[in-house]
N, C-alpha and C positions, 0 to 999 in steps of 0.2 A: 167581840168575836176575834178580832185580829190579835189581841193580846193573848187570848186563849190558845190560838193556833201557834203563836210564837213559843209559848210556854211548853206546849206539847212537843214542838220540834226540838226544843232544848232538852226536854226529858229524853226523847228518842235518841238524840245525839249523845247524851251522857250514857244512856244504856248501851248503845253500840260501842262507844269508846271504852266503857267498862269491860265489855266482853272481849274486845280486841286486846286489852292490856292486862286482863286478869291472869294471875299466875297461880297454879296449883302446886302442891308439894310433889316431889319426884315420886313416881309410882314404884312399886316393888318390882324386882327383877322378874318375878314370875309372870307379871302382866305383860311386860315387854317381850319376854320369851314366848309366852303363850300366843300373843297376837301375831308374832313373827312366824311361828309354826303354822298357825291357821292360814296366814297369807301364802306361805310356801306350799302348803297342802292344796290350797285352792288353785294355784298356778299349775301344779302337777295334775290335779284332777281335770283342769281345763284341757291338758294335752291328751287325756285319755277318755274324755267324756263322749267322744263320737263312737267309740267302740264299746264303752261300758256305761250303761244307763245309770248305774248306782252312783256314779261320780258327778252326775249333772247338777245335783243340788248344791254341792260344795263348789263346783266350777262356776256356778252363777255369780259368785263373788267377783270374778274377773270382769264382769260387766262394768264395774266401776272403771277399770282401766280402759275399756273400750269407749266409755262415755267421755273420759278425760282426753283420750286420743283424738276423738272427733272434736271436742271442745278446743283442743290445741290447734287443729286446723283452722277453726273459726276465729280464735283470738289472734293467731298469726296473720290471717288475712286482714282482719280489722286493723291490727297494729301497723301493717305495711301499706295502708291506704285503700284496701279493698273492702269486702264485706261478706256476709254469710246469708244465704237464703234459707236453708233447712239443714237440720241434723237428724239423722235417722240411725238408731241402733237396731240392727236386724236380729241379732242374737247376742249371747254373752261374749262372743269373740269376733263379731263382724259388724261394721257400720259404714255409713257414707255421709259425707258432709258436702253440700253444694255451696261453693264459694265463688267469688269473683275477685280478680286481682288486676291492678293497673299496669304491672310490669313483669318482666321475666324474673327479676330478683324476688318480687313479691310471690310469684308462683313457686319459685324454688323454696323459699323460707316457709311458705304455707304447707307445701307438701312434706318437707322435712320435719315440721313441727309435730306431726302426728305421733310417731313413735318416741320422740324426745320429750313430749309434754308430761306423760305420767311419771317417769323417773325424776324429772326436774321438779315437778309438783311435790313428789314424795320427799325430795331433799329439802324443799321449802318448808314442808310440814315438820320434818325432823328438826330443822333449825328453830322453829317455833316451840316444838315440844321440849327441846333442850333448855328453853327458858321457862318451862312449865305452862306454856300458853295453849293448852288444849282447847279452851273456849274459842280462841282465835281461829284455830284450825277448823272447828265446826262452823263458825260464823262464815268463813271464806267458802267452805263447802256449800253452805246454804245459799250464798250469793251466786256462786257459779251455777248451782242447780236452777236457781230462778232465771238466770240468763238463758241457759239451755232450754228451759221450758218454753221460752218465747218463740223459739225457732224449731222446736221438736216436732217430728212427724212420725206417726205410727204408734200403735198401742204399746208395743214393747218399749219403745223409747220413753213414752210417758211413764210406764211402769218403773223403769230403771231410775229415771229422774226423781219421781215421787218417792221411791224407796230410799234413795241416797239423801235427798233433801229432807224428807220426812224424818229419817233417823237422826240427822243432825239437829233438826228443829226440836224434836222430842227430848234429845239429850240436853240441849241448851236450856229448855224451859222447865223440864221436870226431872232431869237426871242430876245426881250429885257428882262429886269429883271422880269417883271410881268409874261410873258409866261413861262420863265424858272422856276420861283418859283411855278407857278400853276402846271406845269407838275411834277416837283420834289416832291412837297408835295403830289400830287395825287399818285405818285409811292410809296412814303413812307407809306401812309395810306393803300393803296391796299395790299402792302406786309405784313403789320402788321396784317391785318384783314382777308385776303382771306382764310388762312388755317383754320380759325375757322369753316367755312363751311365744309371744308374737314374732320375735326375731328368729326363734328356732323354726317357727312355721315358715317364715320367709326363706330360710336356708333350705328347708325340705323342698319347697316349691322351686327354688332355683336349681337344685340338684336334679329335679325331675324335668326341668326345662319348661315349666309352666309359667304363666304370668304371675308376677310377684308384686302386685299392688303398687304401693308408694315407691318401692325401690325401682320398679320398672319405669314409673313415671319420671323419677329423677334421672335415670339413665338416659331416657329420651330427651330430657331437658338439657343435660350437660355433656352427654356422650361419655361420661365416666361410668364404667360398668356397675351393674347392680350390686355385686359383692362389696364394692367400696362403701356404698351407702349402708348396706347391712352392717358392715364392720363399724361404721361411724355410729350407728344407733347402739350397737353392742358396747362401744366405748363409752357413750353417754350413760348407759345403764350401769356399767361397771364402775365408772367414776362416781356416779350418784350414790350407789350402794356403799362404796368404799368410804365416801365422805359422811354419809348419813348414819351408818351403824354406830360409830362412836358417839354421835349426838343423841341417838335414841336410847342407848344403854345407860341405865341410871348410875 
């Protein structure tokens, strides 16, 4: 029995290692461009979905960015000595993560991580795709989805997590190189671009004098005005896109 378990563990380890290291040939430019256009259209639809119901289906793709935004808070809290209680994605463009942190610095980094996490994750995905490692992107996506599922609350949160993780799982187990690349590149583009809409929403809220979420919280923590933090997130998004696009283009 012990030997059988050991062999099974070795096989599982080899399978995981194979997926993380597997390299696929570079995709055609049409796939890279097409997935980029889809991601950009999703972000634009997200900005208009409140007023125009026909854009809501496409705007639903930006829920991936919301999920990674909330996961960014959670991972930052854990990395700085704190923890996470629950993650809730209330809609395609809003969510909340209940975390605890042991220090002021942990609080600061956890709060900042939300808007920074999707573009930085997109840059990481682009770096892997530059090496042809679409299966690694999907495997990491599946692992993050499994983690979020442990602390997810609310039916919409479960729906988003299962959709993202299930898509990655199906592509890994039953999809060939083309579906795997299409999904991996779509993930990378969406992660790079989705928080551009979020930052624009923060700018609109700030101009109207309303509460502006994480930027307001950081301003209260540091006494640095909210526009500084909004500009910092915009810089992270811009730098990530500037660095990632040459990596994504075949």
